[in-house]
Structure formats: structure tokens, C-alpha cells
N, C-alpha and C positions, 0 to 999 in steps of 0.2 A: 150637246151635239148640234151642229149647224146643218141647215138644209140649203142645197145649192141647186141651180137649174142649168140644164144643158141648153145653151143658146144656139144661134145660127152657126153653121160650120162646126157644130159640136164643141163649142168653146165653153169651158167651165170657169167661172170666177170664184176663187176661194176667198173666204173672209180674211181680212188683214190680220185679225187677232190670232188666227190659226197659223198663218205664215210667219208672223212675228215670233210665236212660241217656238218654232223650229228653226228660226233664223234664215228663212227663205226670202230673198228679195228679187227685185226686177232682174230679168235675164238669167237667173239661176236655172239649173236644169234639174228636172225631176224624172225619176224612172217610174214608169207606170206598169202595173201588172194586174192580172185578174186571176184569182184562184178560187175555185168553188163559188163563183158568182160575186166575190168580194173584190172591189177595185182598191188597190193601194197605190199611193204616190209616195216615193221615198226620195229625199234630196240626194242628188248624185254628188259625191265628193270629187272635186277637181283638184288636180295637182297644184300645190301651192296654197290650197285653202287652209287657213290657220285653224280651222275646226278639226282638221285631221290630227288624231292623237300622235302619230309619228312625227309630226312637225315639232312637237315639244320634246322629243327624245334627246336627252343629254343637256337640256338647258340648265340643270342644276348641278352639273358636273363639278365636283370638288367643293361644293358648298359646305359639306360636312368634313372636309379634310381629304387627305390622300386616300386612294382606293384601298390600300392595305389596312389603314386604320379603320375604315368602315367595315371591311371584311372581318377584322378581329372583334369589333364591337358586336356585329351580328352573330358571330360564332358564340361569344360569351353570353349574349342574350338568349340564344337558342338553348344553350346548356342550362341556363337557369330555368327555362320552361320545363325541362325534362326532370328537374329535381322534385 
């Protein structure tokens, strides 16, 4: 755990090692909240941010073949689980 100090104008400098672990860089936006006396900072996801899971939706479409082939494979596999 790191210790930080509140400076003039209530500015808090967070350690680079912590920011790097969560992928926060210069000019990124954090959401701040305080619940039961605990302050949390959460990186705000911006539209177009590649870290947003939905940005990856469909990137592997048809990698395993046509959709009907995939559906039949899954159905067969699920049937085997029930045996």
C-alpha cells in the first residue's frame, strides 16, 4: 500500500506504479467517490477506449466457421455433458 499526501489546492499525486497497473495515463479521467469514509478512484471508460470490452465484440466472427456449424458443435458438446 502506498501513502500519498494532499498538497496545495487539494492535489493528490498518485504513484506511477499504481497508475501503470490500471492503465491510467496523462489526461485520463477518474471518477471519485466516498462511501463510508473510503475514497475510491475509478478510471472512467471513454467511448472509443480499446479497453472497453464491447469494442472487441465480433472481432473473431467466423474464425471457427459459419454460425450454424458453431451452433451444431455447441449443441453436440452440451449433449455430451449431460450423458
